[in-house]
VOVO-885012 format. One record per residue: x, y, z of N, C-alpha, C, O, CB in turn. Coordinates in steps of 0.2 Angstrom, whole numbers, plus 5000, padded with zeros to 4 digits. Last residue first. Glycine has a CB too. Layout:
BEGIN
XYZXYZXYZXYZXYZ;...
END
This chain:
BEGIN
498845185789499645235788500245195789500745215789499745305794;497645145778498145125784498645165783498945175778498245055786;496245215770497045205770497345185776497245225780497345255767;494645155770495045205773495845165772495945105773494845215781;493045145765493745125763494145175766494045235765493745125755;491545115773492045155771492645125770492745075773492045205777;489745105776490345075773490845125772490645175769490245045767;488245105786488945135783489345085781489345025784489245175788;487345095798487145085790487645125787487545175784486345115789;488145175811487645135809487545145801487745205799486945135814;489945195810489245225811488745165809488945125805489145285807;491145115820490845115813490145145814489745105817490945055810;492645125827492045135828491645165822491745215819491945175832;493945035834493645055827492945065828492645025830493744995821;495245075846494645045844494245075838494345135837494245045850;496545115849496545045847495745015846495644955845496845005852;496045255851496445205857496345135855496045095859496245225865;495045255838495245285843495545245849495145205851494745325845;494545275821494945245825495145285831495445335830495545215822;493045275812493545315815493845275821493545235824493245385818;492245265797492445235802492945275805493345305801492745175801;491045385790491745355790491845325796491545345801492345405788;489445385783489945415788490445365788490345305787489645415795;488745335772488345335779488845365785488745355791488145255781;490045295764489345305763489045295769488945235772489045255758;491745335757491245325764490445335761490245375758491445385771;493345315753492645325751492245305758492345265763492445265744;494645345758494445345751493745345749493545385745494745275748;495345445770494745405767494645415760494645475757494145425771;497045425776496545465771495845405769495945345769496945485763;497145325790497445385786496845415782496245435784498145365781;497345245806497045255799497245325796497345375800496345245799;498345115812498145195813497845195806497945165801498945255813;497844955819498044995813497845075815497445095818497644965806;497244855826497944875828498244915822498844905821498344815829;495544865833496044855828496644875830496744905836495944895822;494044805841494744815842495144825835494944785831495044765847;492544885836492944815838493644845838493844895836492744755832;490744945836491444945836491844885837491544835838491644995842;489345025829489744965830490344985831490645025828489644915825;487745085829488345115829488745045830488344995832488545175834;486345005821486645035828487345035826487644995822486444975834;485744955811485345015813485745045819485545095821484644995815;487044875801486444865806486244945807486544985805486644825812;488044855792487444875789486844885794486244895792487244825784;489544905791489044905796488344925795488144975795489344945802;491144895786490544875784490044875790490244835795490444815780;492744935782492244935788491544945785491444995782492444995793;494244895775493544915773493244905780493444855783493244865768;495844975772495444945777494744965775494545025774495544975784;497244955762496644985763496244945768496144885767496344995757;498944985760498344945764497744985764497745035766498544925771;499845005745499645015751499144965754499044915751499345085751;500244965731500145045732499945065739499745125740499645075728;500544825732501044875732500944955733501444995735501444875728;499144785742499544775737500144835737500244875742498944765730;497644725751498444755751498744745745498544695743498944735755;496344755761496544735754497244765754497244825755495944755749;495444695777496044735772496044705766496044645765496644735775;493844705785494444675782494844715778494644765776494244625777;492544695796493144735795493744685791493944635794493444775803;490944715801491344675796491944725795491844785793490944655789;490544775818490544785810490844715808491044665811490944865807;489344665824489544705818490144735821490144725827488944765815;488944485827489144545829489244595822489344565817489844535834;488744355826488144395829488344455830488044495835487744355836;490344315827489744285828489244335831489244365836489844225832;491544435819491344395825490544375824490044405821491444445830;492644485811492044455808491744405813491744345812492244425802;493944585808493444575812492844545808492544575803493244645815;494944565797495244595804494644575810494844565815495344675803;495444465785494944475788495244505795495644475798494444415789;496344505770496344475777495644505780495444565779497044505782;497044495754496444495758496544485765496944435766495844445755;497944555740497844525746497344535751497344595753498344525749;497244585723497644605729497544565735496944545736497544675731;496644525712497144495716497544525721497944485725497744475711;495544615708495544545710496044515715495844485720495644505703;495644775718495544735711495644655713495744645719496144755705;495944875726495244845727495044795720494544765719494744915726;497244905723497144865729496344845730496244805735497544905735;497144975712497344905710497144865717496944815717498144895707;496045085707496445075713496544995712496044955713496145095721;495045115697495645165699496145145704496645175705495445225701;494145025698494545025692495145065693495745055690494145045685;493645045711493944985709494244985703494744955703493544925710;493145175708493545165713494045095712494645095712493245175720;492045135699492645185697493145185702493645185699492445265695;491245055706491745025702492145075698492645045694491444995697;490745155715491145105718491545065713492145045714490845055722;489945235706490645265710491045205713491645215714490445335717;489045135702489545175698490145205700490745195697489145215695;488345125714488845065711489145095706489745065706488445005707;487845255715488345215720488745165718489345165719488045185727;486945265704487645305705488145275710488745275710487445375707;486045165708486445165701487045205702487645185700486145195695;485545215719485945155720486345155714486945135714485545095722;485545395720485245335718485745275719486345295720484945335711;485845525720485945485726485645425725485445395730485545515732;485645585709486345585711486445545717486945525719486645655712;484445535697484445545704485345535706485545485706483845495707;484545495683484245565685484345585692484345645694483445575684;484745365684485245415682485145485683485545525684485245415676;483445325690484145325694484745355691485145375695484245265696;482645335679482445375685483145375690483245435692481845335689;483245265669483245325668483045365674483345415675482845345664;483245125675483845155674483745225673484145265676484245125669;482045105688482145115681482845145680483045185684481645155677;480945035700481645075698481745055691481545005689482345055703;479245055702479845005699480445055697480445105694479544955692;478145115708478745145708479345105707479945105710478745175715;477045055703477145115700477845155702478045205699476645165700;477144885698477244935704477344995700477645005694477844915709;477444775690476844805689476944875693476644915690476244765690;478744715681478644725689478044785687478144845685479444755694;478244625667478644675670478344685676477744675677478744745666;478144445663477844515664478344565668478744545673477144505668;479144375651478944365658478644435660478944485657479544355662;479044405638479344335640479144325647478944265649480144335640;477544475632478244485635478344415638477944375641478344545641;476344485627476844435623477544445627478044405625476944475614;475544565634475444485635475844445631475844385632474644465632;475944695630476044665637476044595638476444555641475544695642;476544705614475944705619476144665625476544615624475144675617;478144765612477744715610477144725615477244765619478144635610;479344835613478744875610478144825609477644845606479044905604;480244825627480044795621479344835620479044865625480044715621;480844905639481144835637480844805630481244765627480844775644;480245015643480745015637481144955636481644955633481145055638;479244965652479845005655480444995650481044985651480044965662;478144955644478444895645479244915649479744885648478444845637;478245125638477945055639478344995640478944995637477545045633;479345225649478945215643478645135643478845095648479445225636;480145245659479545245661479045235654478445245654479345315666;481545125657481345195658480645185660480445125662481445245651;482045005660482545055657482245115659482545165662482745055649;482144855668481844915668482144975665482644995669481644925673;482144685660482644735662482144805662481644805658483344755656;480944565665481244605659481644675663481344705667480744625654;481444435677480944485673481344525670481944525671480544525676;482044335685482244345678481544385673481344375667482244265675;481544315697482144355697482444365689482944395687482744315702;480444235696480344305698481044335698481044395699480044305705;480944115691480644165687480644225689480844275685480044145687;481244025701481744065700481644125694482044165693482244025698;480243945704480244005709480844045706480944105709480443975718;480143905687479943885694480043955698479944005696480343825696;480643895674481043925680480843925686481143935691481043995679;480243825663480543785668480943835674481343815678481143745664;479643945656480143905654480643855659481243855659480643955650;479044015671479144025664479643985662480143995665479244085661;477844015684478543995681478444005673477843995670478743915682;477144185688477044115687477644085684477944115680476444105683;477844285701477444275695477544195693477844155697477844315689;478244395710477944345712477544325705477044355703477544365719;480044455709479244455708478944395710479244345710479044475702;481244555716481044485714480344485714479944495719481444445719;481644715708481444665714481244595711481144585705480744695718;483144805705482544775703482344725707482744685710482644755697;484244895709483744865714483044835711482544835714483644915720;485044935699484544985701483944945706483444965707484145005693;485944825699486244895700485744955701485945005702486644915695;485244725695485344725702485644795704485644815710485844665703;485144725682484544755686484744765693484444805696483944705685;486144585680485744635676485144655681484844615684485444605669;487244545692486644525688486244585686486044625690486244475693;489044565692488244595695487744575690487744585684488344685694;490344485699489844485694489244515696488944495701489744415691;492044535701491444525704490944515698491044535692491244595709;493444425702493144475698492344465700492044415701493244455690;494444435718494044405712493544445708493344505711493744355715;494044515735494444485729494044445723493444425725495044435732;492944655737493144585738493644565733493644595728492444525738;492244775734492944775737493144705739493644695743493044835744;491044745729491544775725492144785727492544805724491444845723;490344685739490444655734490944675730491244635726489944635732;490244805750490644745751490844705745491444685744490144695755;489544895743490244925745490644855747491244845746490144985752;488444825740488844825734489544845737490044825734488644885730;487844825754488044765751488544775745489044735745487444735748;487644965753488044945757488344875756488944865756487744945763;486544965744487245005744487744975747488244965744487245075746;485544885750485944865744486644905742487144875739485544875737;485144975760485544915761485844885756486444865756485144855765;484545065752485145085755485545025757486145025757485045125762;483544985746484045015742484645035746485145035743483745075738;483244835757483044895752483644925749484244905748482644955757;483244665754483644715756483244775753482944775747484344705753;482544545750482644555757482844615759482744645765483144505759;482544565737482044515739481944535747481344535750482344445738;483544645732483044685734482444635737482044655740482744725727;484344535725484544575732483944605735483944595741485044625730;483244405720483644455718483844485725483544465730483344515713;483444215721483044285722483444345722484044335723482644285728;484344125708484144155715483744205715483644255711484644165718;484744105695484544045699484344065706484144015710485043995699;485344215690484644195686484344125690483744105689484844175677;486144295703486044265696485344245694484844265698486544205694;487144425713486544375711486544335704487044355700485844415711;488244465714487744505717487144455717486744455721487544575714;489544335718489044375714488544415718488344395724488744315709;491144315721490444315724489944365721489944425723490644335731;492344215715491744255714491244255719490944205721491444235708;494044205718493344175719492844215719492844265723493344145726;495544165710494944205710494344175713494144125711494844225702;496944115719496444105715495944165715495944205720496144035716;497944135729498144155722497644145716497744165711498744115720;497844105741497644175741497844195733497844255731498044225747;497943965742498444015743498444085742498944115741498943995740;496743895742497043925735497743955736498043985731496443975731;496443895754496543835751496843845745497143795742495943795750;496244015759496843985761497043925757497543905756496743965767;494944035754495544075752496144045753496644045749495544145755;494243945761494243935753494843975751495143955746493643945749;494443985773494543925773494643915765495043875763493943885776;493744115772494444105775494644035773495244035770494544115783;492344065770492744105764493544105766493944095761492544185763;492044005782492143965776492544005771493043975768491643945772;492144115791492644065791492644015785493143985784492544035797;491244215784491944225785492344165786492844155783492044275790;490044125786490244155779490944165780491344125777489744225777;489944135800490044075796490244085789490644055787489544035796;489744285802490444235805490544175801491144155800490344225812;488744355800489244355795489844305796490244285792489544415795;487144375805487744345806488144335800487944295796487744285810;486144515807486144445806486844425807487244455811485844425798;484944655808485444615809485444545807484944515806485544625815;484144755802483844715807484344665810484244635815483244685806;484744795790484844835795484544805802484744825807484544895794;485444665781484944695784485044735790485444715794484444655785;486644595779486644645777485944705776485944755773486944645772;486344475784486944515788486744595785486844645789487744485786;484644425785485244425782485744485785485544535788485044435774;483544315791483944385794484644395791485144365793484044375803;483244225782482744255786482944325789482644375790482444215791;484444265768484144215773483544255777483344315775484744175779;485044335758484444305757484144265761483644235759484544275752;486344395761485844415757485144395757484744435757486044415751;487244325769487344385768486744425766486544485768487844395765;486844185769486844215776486944305775486644345779487544185782;487244155756486544175758486444205764485944235765486144135756;488444085758488544155754487744185756487744245759488644145744;488843975764488544035768488444095765488344145768488844045775;489343865757489743935757489543985762489944025764489643965752;488843725757489243755763489443825763489643855768489943715765;487443725748488043705750488243735756487843765760488543725746;486943875737486743815741487443785743487943795741486243765738;487443975729486943995735486743945738486243945742486444045732;489343965728488643955726488143975732488343985738488543875724;490644065721490344035727489544025726489244065723490444095734;491344005706490844045710490744015717490743955718490144045708;493144025701492543985703492044035707492144075710492743925707;494344055688493944075694493244035696492944005691493644145694;495043985679495344045682494944075688495244115693495244105677;495343805680494843865680495143925682495643925686494143845685;496143695683496343745677495843795676495943835672496343695670;495943615694495743595687495843635682495743615676495143585687;496343715704496843645702496643615696497043595692496943585708;495043775703495743815701496243755699496643755694496043855708;494243675709494143715702494743745700494943735694493543775703;494743655721494743595716494643635709495043625704494043535717;494743775728495343745727495343695722495843685719495543715733;493343815726493943845722494543805722494843805717494043915724;491943745725492543725728493143755724493443715720492543645728;490943785716490843785723491343765728491243765734490243755725;490643775702490943725706490843725713490543675715491543735706;490643845688490043835693490243775697490043725695489343825689;492043935683491743875684491043885689491143925694492243825687;492743995669492444025675491943955677491643935672492044095674;494044035658493643985660493443995667493844005672493943915660;494644135644494444115652494044055652493644035648494144175655;495944115633495244105634495144085642495444045645495044065630;497244135629496944185632496144175634495744225636496944245628;497644015621497844035628497544095631497544085637498544055627;497043925612496743975614497044005620496644005625495943965614;497843805610497543835604497143905606496943945602496943775601;498543775622498743765616498543805610498843825605498743705615;497643805632498343835632498643825626499143865624498743805638;496643715628496443795628497143825627497243855622496043815635;497143585631496843605624496843685623496943705618496043575624;497343605645497943595641497743605633498143635629498143525642;496043625649496543675650497043665645497243705641496843685658;495543485646495243535643495743595644495743635639494543545644;496343425656496543405649496143465645496443485640496143325647;495843475668496543485666496743475658497143505655497143435672;494543415667494643485666495343515665495443565662494343525671;495043285670494643295665494743365663494843385657493943275665;495543305683495943285678495643295671496043315667496143215678;494343335690494943385690495343365684495543405680495443395697;493643215689493543275686494043325685494143355680493043315689;494443125696494543115689494143175686494343185680494143045688;494443195709495043185706495043175699495443195695495443135710;493243215717493343255712493843245707493943285702493243305714;492943115727493443155729493743215723494243245724493943115731;491843045721491843075727492343125728492143185731491943015733;491243005708491943035708491943085715491943145714492143065701;490042975699490442925705491142945706491642905707490342855702;490543055684489943015689490342975694490942945693489542955684;491043195677491143125679490743105684490643145689491943105680;490243315679490343285673490543205674490143165671490843325668;490143405690489743355689489843315684489443265683489143375688;490743535690491043475695490643415694490843365698490943495702;490143625683490743605681490943545684491243505681491143655682;488843675680488843615684489543585683489543525682488343565682;489343775667488743755671489043685673489343645670488043745666;490543885664490443825664489943795669490143795675490943795664;490844025655490644005661490343935661489943935656490144055664;492244045644491544015645491444015653491944005657491543935642;492944165631492944105636492244085638491744095634493344125642;492644255621493344265625493344205631493844205635493344325629;492144235605492044225612492744225615493244195613491644165613;492544235591492644275594492444285601492544345604492444315590;492444115584492044165582492144235586491744285584491344125582;493444035590493644065584493144105582493344145577493744005580;492643995602493144045603493444075596493744125596493744005607;491743925595491443985597492044025599492044085598490943985603;492443805591492043845586491843915589491943965585491343805584;493043765603493443785598493043825593493243875591493743735594;491943715609492243775613492743805606492643865604492843745620;491543605601491143665603491443725605491343785602490643655608;492643525602492543555596492043605597492143665594492343495591;492543495615493143535613493043565607493243615605493843495613;491443415615491443475619492043515617491943575618491343465626;491943305608491443345606491443405607491343455603490843325607;492943255616493243285610492643325607492843365603493643245606;492143205626492543245627492743295622492643355622493043205629;491343095619491043155622491543215623491343275621490743135628;492543025616492243055611491843115613491843165611491842995607;492842965630493243025626493043055619493143115618493942985624;491542895632491842965636492343005632492243065631492142945644;491842795623491342835622491442905626491342955623490742785625;493142735626493142785619492442815619492442855615493242745612;493742785642493442735638493342775631493442835631492842705640;494142855652494542855647494342795642494742775638495142855650;493242845663493342905659493642915653493642955649493642955663;492342685660492942725663492842795660492542805655493642685661;490642655661491242665657491742705661491542755663491142685651;489342555665489742615668490442615666490942575668489742615675;488942435659488742495656489142565659489142615656488142495657;489342335669489742355662489542415659489942455656489542295657;489142315684488642355679489142385673489342445672488342425683;490142255690489442215690489042255687488442245687489242205696;491142345691491242285686490542255686490342225680491842225689;490842515692490642445695490642395690490242395686490042445699;492142645690491542595687491542535690492042505691491542565680;492442775696492542715699492042665696491442655699492542725707;492242875687492842875690493042805694493642785694492842945695;491442865672491442855679492142845682492642825680491042775679;491042965658491242915661491142915669490742955671492042915659;490343065652491043075652491343015657491943025658491143145656;488943075643489343025645490043045645490343055640489342955641;487643195648488143175643488643125646488843135652488543235639;486043165654486743165655487243145650487243085648486943125660;484543245648484943185648485743195649486043235645484843145642;483343325652484043345651484443275652484643255658484243405657;482043305654482243315647482943335647483043375642481643355643;481943295667481943235664482043245657482143205653481343185665;483143405675482443395673482443335669483043315667482143455668;484643345679484143385682483443375680483043335683484243465682;485343245672485643285678485143335682485243355687486243325674;484943065669484843145668485143185674485243165680483943145669;485342915661485342965666485243025665485343055659485842955668;484142805654484642855652484642905658484142925660484442905644;483942625654483742695657484242735655484842715655483542695665;483442525640483942545645483642615649483142645647484642555640;483442475624483342445631483842475636484442465636483542355629;482642585613483242565616483142535622482742565626483742605616;481542635608481542565608482242545610482342485610481442535602;481242775621481342745614481242675614481142645619481942775611;480742805633480842855629480742825621480342845617481542895630;480842735645480342715640480242765635479642775632479642695643;481542845656481542775654480842785649480442825649481342715660;482842945663482342945657482242865655482642835653482542995650;483242975681483242935674482642955669482142975671483342855675;484343065691483743025690483842995683484442985681483143075690;485543115695484943155698484243115697483743125700484843225696;487143065700486643055695485843075698485643045703486642985692;488343045707488043115707487443125701487243175698488643175706;488242885712488642945713488143005712487543015715489242945709;486742795714487342795711487742865709487442895705487242755705;485642775719486142775724486842785720487442775723486042705729;484742725705484642745712485442725717485742675717484042695715;484642715692485242745694485242755702485742795705485342805691;483942565686483942625686484642655690485042615691483342655690;483342435675483842455679483942535680484042565674484442415678;482442415665482142405673482742425678482642425684481942325674;482942425653482542485655482242475663481942515666481942505650;484742385653484042365652483542425656483742455661483842295654;485842445655485942395650485042365649484942325645486542325652;485942625655485942555659485842515653485742535647485342545665;486842755649486242715648486342655652486942625651486042695642;487342915646487342855650486742815651486242835653487442885657;487842965628487442975636487542915639487842865637486542975635;488642915618488742995620488343005626488543055629488443045614;488642795614488942805621488942875622489242895627489642775621;487942805601487642745606487942765613487542765618487942665604;488442875591488142915597487942865603487642885608487542965594;488842795580489342825584489142875590489542915594489642855579;487842655585488042695581488542735583488742715589487542735578;486642495586487342535588487542585582487542575576487942475590;484942515588485542495584486142535586486142595587485242495577;484042585594484142525598484742495594485142455597483542475597;484242755598484042715593484242635597484642635602484442725586;484842865607484142825609483942775604483442735606483442865609;485742925600485942875606485342835607485342775609486242905612;485042995591485442935589485642895594485642835592486142955585;484443095600484143065595484442995593484042945593484043105589;485743145605485243105610484743065605484643005606484843165615;486143205594486643175598486143115602486143055601487043215603;485143315592485243255587485643205590485443145589485543265580;484143345605484843355602484843305598484743245600485443365607;483043335613482943355607483543365602483543375596482543425607;483343335625483143265622483043275616482843225612482543225625;484643435628484043415628483843355625484243315624483743455624;486143385637485943415633485043415633484743405638486243395626;487443405650486843375648486643415641486943475640486343375653;488643465653488443405657487943365654487843305654488243415663;489043585647489343525645489043455647489143405645490043525647;488643725643488243675647488543615645488243585640487543665645;489343885645489443825642489043765646489243765652490043815641;488944055641488744005646488843925643488343905638488044015650;490244145637489644115635489544065640490044035643489544095627;491044305639490944245640490344215640489844245642491244225645;491744455631491144415632491244345633491644305629490744415626;492444615636492544545634491844505635491444525640493344505640;492944775630492444725633492644655631492844635626491844745632;493244885622493644855627493444815631493644805637493944905630;492444915612492344945618492844925623492744935629491744935620;492644815603492744875601492744925606493044985606492344895596;492244695609492944715608493144785607493644815609493244665604;490844715607491144725615491944735614492244765617490944655620;490744705594490544765596490944775604491144825606489644765596;491144575592491644615589491444685592491844725593491644615581;490144495599490844495601491244555598491644585602491244435599;489044545590489044555597489744555600490044595604488544515600;489444485578489444555579489444575586489744625587488844585575;489244355582489844375580489944445580490444465582490044345573;487744365584488244345589488844365589489144395594488244285591;487444385570487344425574487744415581487944465584486644425575;487944265565488144315563487944375568488444415569487944325556;486944175570487644175572488044225571488444245575487944125569;485544275574485944225570486544225573486744265578485944235563;484244295587484644315581484944255578484744205579485144385583;483444245597483944305599484244325593484444385593484544275604;482744155591482344205594482844275597482644325598481944175600;483544045587483344105581482944175585482844225582482644055575;484944025595484244015595483944075591484044135591484044015601;486443985586486044025590485344015590485143985585486144095589;487243825586486843875582486543925587486243895592486243835578;487943725592488343765586487843825583488043865578488443705579;487243655599487843685602488043735598488243795600488443635603;485643615600486243625595486743665598486543725598486043645588;484943595611484743555605485243565600485243525595484143575602;485143615628485243635622485143575617485343515619485943665623;484343675642484243615638484443625630483943635626483543595639;484543805646484943755648484943685646485443645647484943745655;483443865641484043865637484543825639485043815636484343925635;482443845650482643925649483343915645483743965645482843965656;482043725649482343745656482743805654483343805655482743695660;481443705639481043675644481443705651481143705657481043585643;481843755627481743795631481343775637480943805640481443855628;482343685615481543685616481443735623480843745624481343605617;483543775607483343745613482643735612482343785609483543775619;485043855601484543825599484243775605484643745608484643785592;485943965614485943925608485143895607484643905610486443855610;486244035625485844065619485844025613485844055607486144135618;486444045643486544005636485944035630485344045632486343915638;486944205648486544145648486544105642486744135637485844155651;488444295647487744285644487544215645487944175644487744285637;489344405655489344335655488544335652488144365655489444305662;490544535650489944505650489844435651490244405647489644515646;491544675656491544605653490744575655490444595659492144555657;491644785662492044785655492044705654492444685650492744815655;490644905670490744835668491144825662490944855657490044795667;490245045672490845015675491044945674491544925676490945025681;489245105665489145085673489845065676489945085682488545025674;489745105653489745175657489645155664489945195668489245215654;489544975649490244995649490245065654490645075659490645015641;488044975649488544915653489244945654489444945660488544845648;487945075639487645075646488045025651488345045656486845055645;488445015628488745075630488445085637488745125641488445135625;487644905626488444895628488744955631489144955635488844875622;486444915620486544935628487244915630487444915636486044885632;486444855607486244935608486344955616486345015617485444935605;486844735609487344775607487044845607487444895608487544755599;485544685616486344695619486644725617487044765620486744665620;484844695604484644735610485244735614485444795616484144705614;485344595596485444675594485244715600485644765601484944695589;485044485603485744505603485744585601486044625604486244455598;483644505614483844475607484644505608484744545612483344505601;482044455623482644495622483044465617482944405615483044505628;480344465618480944425620481544465619481544495614481044375617;479444515612479344515618479944475622479944465628478644485620;479444555598479044495599479144465607478844415608479444445595;480044665594479444685596479144605596478544605594479044745593;481444675591480944665585480244645588479944605585481144595580;482244695603482244755597481744735592481744775587482944775593;482344695620481944675613481944725608481744775609481244655614;483344655632483244705627482944675621483244635617483844755626;483244565643483744605643483444675638483244735640484444575642;482844425644482544485648482844545648482644585652482544465653;483444325636482844335635482444405638481944435635482644275639;484844345642484644365635483944385634483844435631484744335630;485444395655484944345654484644375647484244415647484344325660;487044445658486444465654486044395654486244345652486644495646;488044505671487644445668487144465665486644495667487544395673;489544575670488844595669488444535667488644515661488644675664;491044595679490644555674489844575675489644595681490644455674;492544665678491944675682491544645678491444665672491744745684;494344645679493644625676493144635681493144625687493644555673;495644655682495244715683494544705680494244755677495644785680;496144535678496444575685496044625687495944655693497144605684;495744475667495244465673495544505679495244505684495244385675;496644525657496144565658495644535664495144575666495844565652;497644415658497744465662497144515664497044555670498244495660;497444245658497144315655497244375659496844375664496444305653;498944155662498344175664498144245660498544285658498444195671;
END
């Protein structure tokens, strides 16, 4: 395993919206290079960058038209290579967003696959044998593309109709439908090899690994994920042989399956059974002072943690490009307490750009297929200059409008305020880097996570000792029984928890880390 993950803290960059250096209103690679020192000084030592390849951008770059070429609006392949090198010079790592499940309809592979005459790309995508046959009720196929070309058949799509699904085969092909190919058939194996070639290209360029989009969805009709796990184990063997330090992070939502498949870490998803959004984005979030419930999240998290034997990395991100920002439901003080939780949990944390200053979720029109997600993708707010320092372009050219509020948070204003969210996040990251007990692999255990009750209490433990973390975002002081005697306070915000006669008393709107005697 790549040991740099042990103390990794990722910063997610949505490249369109981070820093524009050529005044076209769109962020670029050179802008990221210029801001690496900011990211490093915050305390993040790794970057996840959303897709940055040639694309028609019907889905903000998740519809790739050329896996081997950087999108010109961001720069060139040479610029991207310079970004890798600049990050490495600062002791940082960069993982790219790999989208192996589908391409754009503009990808040359699909253009060839759509031809009526057989060719090497005929089986690169999933096609039925005639245009009248669809994919209704078939595994994890989301829809179809029909009437696009003279090829007689419907093509499976994964999300938007412009995203045809690459063919990695079916776990249980239906003999009545010969177009359903087995995972080890020549067509799916050729697709697998093509994706290995893409990975080899970027790893050789200096990339440190990949966050894999929709990692659980590649093989169709695979209800227990066994065929998909076997596929990724094959990818892991390839990487172990040629790029043993390459990191693989999955968008899967089932850490036991993802880690068995060979991924180093899996994301908790904002949909499905994780109850992740019970914490931050439901009607009554746990981290709101008005109160919410953490118990279902804790129950599911414990189940996932146990399923990996406590050895795998489960990521709980602050947010990402697919969901509303933390500040949608939480104020800056509440976000401070949320970060005390996020940055003290196992697994490598992921901070979505701008969450460290509490950037808001905006009500803006959809851009490049973003739909309601667009409001979380607005330009980074650096200072009080034009366009908040994001770009020198005229405002109407900006990829997404800037937050128009006069009191919008900026990096500059928060850096000048010692009590800001930015400084709290920086303090918490410094603690995490300086204490192995707060890092990815230290043991974890819930102490108290009761239904509709506060506080949330858990421990982290390694060879340096055991740390108790007490979190109470509510507006009322809270207490719970504990069987520990407390010692030195490592961190507190809003007052430290106190133990007396086997009862832990936690002040309102507080978070504290305390060593256990």
